[in-house]
Steps between C-alpha positions, in 0.01 A plus 500: 500500500438280805571184296828646374612597849399158633706324231806718570475432876465126437808507272700686764397244763611215272843663470516559875413136576760382247782690670364522854761438767371293794735675743368843403142378531573362848671825604196703391264239645267545201469426131683718252202483261336834418128567540307827462280413802811489720628835379803345329399622154483861387345614175632812335606704203835677490389677183195654667647521851253294705506184707270321745456181697184316587575587864482874423151468351390256771580759770292765326201278424505316833470833678231625261284185526583410860644153439829333587800594286599135446151411382506790254842392367354157425209659314714738293704221338364190330163406355299748702234734368291756685134538410429866585124467462479186715783625727656149501830343408481231233737231377371549145426798281121458477280756675179393676304733277565603141733377229788733575805300610667611821850645502778310676586655838864544392391714206 
């Protein structure tokens, strides 16, 4: 699912950059590109009536684990995996012990 979302976001950013107006970008003083880490992407289902942003989960988990919200947002999106047994973040899905692959933080 992560790979599908990533591809959709990249396609949207290509369209944005194709039609991006320099005056609007200057007025906003920032890029018009969307990025889940910045809270400019929401994931949801109208059929099932739910939606969330990475920021929403980052607030919850940052409070629970006592770390900065921004740092948690960076961990929740991208190639980040949490090894529960080793209690460490990894940039790959291999655990220190065992053959069981780690789940992506976004999942």
